[in-house]
VEXKE-949989 format. One record per residue (C-alpha): residue in three letters; z, x, y. Coordinates in nm, 3 decimals, m for minus. Layout:
N
<ALA <Z X Y>> ...
This chain:
77
<MET <6.755 0.028 m3.638>> <SER <6.646 0.367 m3.659>> <GLU <6.718 0.603 m3.362>> <LEU <6.371 0.696 m3.153>> <ASN <6.345 1.092 m3.102>> <ARG <6.154 1.129 m2.787>> <GLY <6.120 1.515 m2.743>> <GLU <5.886 1.535 m2.438>> <ARG <5.973 1.449 m2.092>> <LEU <5.714 1.326 m1.871>> <GLN <5.785 1.324 m1.459>> <ILE <5.604 1.130 m1.225>> <MET <5.618 1.121 m0.819>> <LEU <5.612 0.733 m0.681>> <THR <5.616 0.630 m0.304>> <GLU <5.892 0.430 m0.236>> <GLU <5.677 0.124 m0.224>> <GLU <5.579 0.193 m0.569>> <LEU <5.885 0.215 m0.681>> <ILE <6.002 m0.121 m0.553>> <VAL <5.729 m0.265 m0.731>> <VAL <5.846 m0.108 m1.084>> <ASP <6.195 m0.225 m1.021>> <ASP <6.118 m0.532 m0.940>> <TRP <5.891 m0.556 m1.233>> <ARG <6.149 m0.400 m1.431>> <PHE <6.458 m0.639 m1.299>> <ALA <6.265 m0.980 m1.367>> <ARG <6.207 m0.887 m1.698>> <ARG <6.553 m0.789 m1.766>> <MET <6.441 m0.424 m1.877>> <PRO <6.733 m0.184 m1.978>> <SER <6.607 0.110 m1.794>> <ARG <6.333 0.234 m1.573>> <ALA <6.189 0.431 m1.871>> <ALA <6.154 0.138 m2.046>> <ALA <5.950 m0.067 m1.769>> <VAL <5.713 0.259 m1.755>> <ARG <5.668 0.273 m2.108>> <GLU <5.620 m0.086 m2.112>> <LEU <5.371 m0.028 m1.837>> <LEU <5.210 0.213 m2.008>> <LYS <5.138 0.069 m2.299>> <ARG <5.001 m0.292 m2.141>> <GLY <4.794 m0.071 m1.957>> <LEU <4.604 0.090 m2.250>> <ALA <4.592 m0.209 m2.452>> <ALA <4.409 m0.380 m2.138>> <GLU <4.060 m0.513 m2.219>> <GLY <3.779 m0.354 m1.999>> <TYR <3.915 m0.016 m1.886>> <ASP <3.717 0.230 m1.756>> <PRO <3.740 0.572 m1.953>> <ILE <3.831 0.871 m1.794>> <ASP <3.560 1.089 m1.675>> <GLY <3.773 1.433 m1.594>> <ARG <3.685 1.482 m1.244>> <SER <3.951 1.205 m1.121>> <ARG <4.273 1.363 m0.980>> <SER <4.658 1.237 m0.993>> <ARG <4.634 1.101 m0.667>> <ASP <4.369 0.840 m0.790>> <PHE <4.602 0.687 m1.003>> <GLY <4.845 0.495 m0.824>> <VAL <5.082 0.181 m0.903>> <LEU <4.976 0.000 m0.611>> <ASP <4.579 m0.059 m0.447>> <ASP <4.595 0.156 m0.138>> <ALA <4.489 m0.229 0.049>> <ASP <4.807 m0.326 m0.146>> <SER <5.047 m0.017 m0.036>> <GLN <4.907 m0.104 0.331>> <THR <5.010 m0.467 0.344>> <GLY <5.315 m0.446 0.166>> <ALA <5.149 m0.665 m0.069>> <GLU <5.350 m0.634 m0.388>> <GLY <5.142 m0.684 m0.768>> 
């Protein structure tokens, strides 16, 4: 297997609740790292059908791992 060269770094900030959800998802699927889990989630999200194109007016805080209602009630996705 050839080695993958990942020369770019992407830093994101998550709430404690978002990180718990990502870690729970990662461990349930035996992913080797958080980075691998995030890459898989990005791949799945981009491949999903019926997504709305970004209109250029959205802000970073508009894109969370959890819906606002989920984070307030403690519900997991």
